[in-house]
N, C-alpha and C positions, 0 to 999 in steps of 0.2 A: 773681835770687837764685841762688846757687851750688848745686851738687848736694848738698853737705854740709849747706847750710842747709835745703834742702827735706827732706832725710832727718831732720834734727834736729826739724823742725816736725812731720813725720808721727809721730815717736816721742813727742813731747809730746802730740799728740792721742790716740794710742793709750793712753798712760798715763792721760790724763784720762778717756777712755771706760771704762777698767778700773776707775778709782776710782768713777766714777758707777755702773757696773754693780754693783760690790761694795756701794755704799751702797743701791742699789735692792733688791738681794737681801736686805740686812740689814733694810730697811724693810718688806718684804712677807712676811707669814706667818712672822715670826720667833718670835713667842710666841703660843701657843694654850692656853687653859685651858677647863675644863669644870666647872660648878657646878650644883647643883640649884636650882630656883626656890624662892621664899619664904624664903630665908635672911634672918635679921635684919640690920639695918644694922651695918656694921663687920665682917662675916664675911670670912674669908680666901678669896682667889681664887687667888693665885699669888705666888711669891717672885720678883718682877721683878728686884731687885738681884742676886740670885744667878744668875738665868738669863741676865742680860745682862753679868755681870761688873763691876757697878758697886760702888764702895766706899761704905759707909754714911756715913762722915764727909764725903764729897765730894758727897753728894746735894744738900744745901742750897746748896753753893757753885756747883755747875754749873747751878742753875736748872732742876731736873727737874720736869716737871708732866705731868698727864694731860689730853688734849684729846679731848672726846667728839665723835663725828660727828653725833649727834642733838642736839636742843635740850635734852634732859634729861640730867643727869649721873647715871650709874648706878654709877661706880667712882671711887675716888681712891687716891692713893699715900700710904701711911703712911711718912713720912720717917725715923722712928726705926728701923723694921724693914726698909724697902724692900719691903714687901708691898703687893700690889694687893688692896684690900678693897672691899666693896659700900658704896655711898653711901646706899642705901635698899633696902627689900624689893622684890624683882623678881617680878612675876606674869607667867609665861610666856604664859598664855592672853590676857592683855591686850595683850601685845606681838606675839605671833605666832600668832594663832588660825588653825587649820587649816593651819599650816605645819609640815612634818615636822621641819626642822632650824632651830632658833632661835639665831641668832648675833648678838651685839652686838660692835661694833668701836669701838676707841678708839686714840689715839696717845700714845705716851710721847715727849715732846720733851725732849731734853737740850740746852738752849740754849747751855751753855758749849762744847760740842763740835759744835754744829750738826748733831745727829743726830736722826732721827725713826724710831721703831720702831712698827710696827703690832701691835696686840694684839687677838686674837679670843677672845671668851668665849662658849662655847656654853652656853645655858641648858637644862638637862635638865628634863624633865617629871616631876612627882611626882603622886601620886593625891590632889590637893587639891580635887577637884570630884566631887560625887555626880550620878548621872543624874537628870534632871528631865523631866517631861512638860509640854507647853505648857499643858494643861488638867488640873487636879487631879480634875475630875469629867467623866466621859464619859457622854453620854446616847444610848442606842440604842432603837429601836422595832422590834419583830418581831411578825409575825402568828403566832397560835398554830397556823396551818396550815403554817408554814415547815418544809420538809423537813429531817430530820436530815442532817448532812453539809454544810449550807450554811455558807459562810465570810463573815466580815465583817472588813474591814481596820481595824486599830486604829492610833491615833497612836503613833509611835515616840518613844523617849526621847532626849534630847540630853545629851551629856557632852563638854565642851570639851577634856578630857584626850585623850592620844593612845595608840595601841597597846593594850596590855593594860589600861591605866587608863581606856579608854573603855568603852562599853556592850558586854558580852559575852554576856548571856543574859537571858531573860524567864521569869517564872513567873506562873501564874494560880491563884487560890484562891477558894473561896466557894460553888460549886454544881456538882452532878453533871450538870446539863443542858448544861454548856459545857466545852470543852477549849481548849487553846492550840496553835497551829501557828506556827512561825517560818520565814519564807522569806528567802532571800538576795536583796538588792536588786542593781541593776546595778553599784553601786560597792562591793559586798561588805558593805554594811551589812545589819543584821537588821531585818526587818519583821514585827511580830507580827500574827497573824490570830486572830479569835475563831471557833471552830468549834462549831456546834450538835450536841451529842453525843446528846441525848435530846429527843424530841418535847415541845413546850410545851403547856401546858393553862392557859388564863387562869383558869378556874374553880378550878383547884388552886393556882395562884400567879400573881398579876397582875404582880408585880415580882420581879426577880432582882438581888441585890447581889453584885458580884464585885470582886476586888482584883487589879490588874495590877502586878507588881513587876519593875523593871529593875535589873540588877546589873552592876557593872564587874568587871574582873579584878584589882583591887588586893588586897593582903593586909594588913589585912582588907578585904573588899570593901565598897564603898559602894553604897547602894541608893536608888532613888526609886520612889514608888508613885503610882498613879492609881486612883480608884474608878470602876467601871463599873456603871451602873444600866440594866438592860434592862426596858423596859416591853412587856408582852405585849398586843398589839392583838387585840381580840375578833373571833372568827369565829362565824358562826351554826351552831355545832355542837351546840346543845342545843335540844330541842323543849320547849314548855310541858308541864307535868305537873299534872293535877288532884290536889287533896288527897284526893279520893275518886273511885272509879270509878263509884259510884252514890250519889245523894242521895235520901233518902226523907223525905217530910214529910207530916204529917197535919194538916189544917185543918178547922175547922167550916164548914158551908155559909154561916153568917151572918157570916163574916169581912168587914170593911169593904173596899170598893173602894179601891185604892191601897196596900194593905198589902203589905209585903215578906214573901213566903212563905218564901224560902230564898235564900241567897247562895252561888254556886259560886265556888271559888277555884283558880286555877292559877298556878304559879310557873315562871320561866324563868331558868336560871343565867347566861345571857348578859347583856351590858350594852348600853345604848343602844337603838337600834331593834330589835336582835336579841333584846332581853330584854323589850320592851314587849308585854304580852299584851292581846288584845281577845277579846270573847266574842260568840257568835252562836248562834241556834237553828238547828240543822242539819236536824232531822227532827221532825215533829209532825203532828197532825191539823188539819184546817181549823177545827174547833170550838175546839181548844186554842189555836191561834194568835190567836183572837179574845179569849180569856180571859186569857192570860198574856203578859207583856212582859219581855224580858231587857235589862238595861242593859249595853251593849257594853263599857263602861269598868270598871264595878265588879263585874259578874257577879250583880247583884241581880235576882231574879225577882219582879215585882209583879203584883197582881191588877187587870185592866182592867174586868172585869164581875163582877156578883154570881154566886156559885156556887149551884147547886141540886142537892142530893143526888139528887133524884128524876130529874133530867135526866142526870146523870153523876156517878158516885161515885169515879172514878179517871182520872188523865191521865198520859201518859208523854211526856217531852220528851228529845230528844237534843241536847246543847249541845256546842259546839266552842270551844276556846281556841287561838288562832293568834298567832304572833309576826310581826315585820316582815319576816322572811326566808322566810315561807311554811310553816314547820314548825307542827304542830298536835297536839292531843290531844282526845279526846272522852270524854264522861261522860253517864250517864243520870240523869234527874230524874223521880222517881215522886211524884205529888201524889195523896194519898188524901183524899177529902172525907167528913167524918163527918156523920151526920144530926143535925138539930136539930128539936125539936118545933114545927114551924112550919106544920103542916096540921091542920085540924079533921076529925073523923070525918065521913064521908059515908054517907048511908043510900040504898041502891039497892033499889027495889021492882020 
């Protein structure tokens, strides 16, 4: 081949590469639009005909069509207007969950001119989701001896929206015993914590009902709630208390054996084993221990032997009430025996 022929061949290849490069530049990133999510079907996205310089009467003749890169078609070309419109309602969270920038790509193919144009449509987030908690009811158990200032991690709320439309703050309402602290997590997320602000007392309140509220940054803000039920676990912080410090009873000496003379009663504000009261005689005389019996469960004092006014006209018992944790209270029981005419006169010379 001559030098002129080789030069002409190089020139042809250079022109071909220039044409291909121009076509490649036209095909990539030529059109880019941005629309909010959740638009109804048929909503305007962009004026493709105007942006590409296509004449409306020639759209049908040239065989212009939209080809989606995904299996689903989200856009179509309106042939009368040359507008790119939505083919269905688009949910950004369903397409691009946890992705900062959600972009859908399609191609505009002009078959009559053998041209292909890339179109990118960015789907903008809107505040269409409210924060939600995984569990609507949160159960916590705390001992009534828990120190004020103690912290308990709470479940955080989830919002699939991004940026300001995601969870921005938490609020707690319902009880002066508790407050809320919010800590920043490793990824910048917020983590709510329940703080015990005031000492608990199960005898005062066995349960505490709270409401945790999560809010996003939308305008207006969307909120989600979870109910917190705190069960106060009993501690043995109450001793049994007798209804009387001293019990006094008067009985005739002829009262039948087995009779209940008096019943002592003590109550304990605790629950479970800590609130179960048992009774015992703590202090008495040898003679009295043979005459009286105390029921450890009911507190009833019964007569074991017959009384005799002439042998003893009064007895004193010290009884004790104790719970399962070792706390106790004491009371006195005074039994006065009254005389009955059960002896005939005796003559002594």
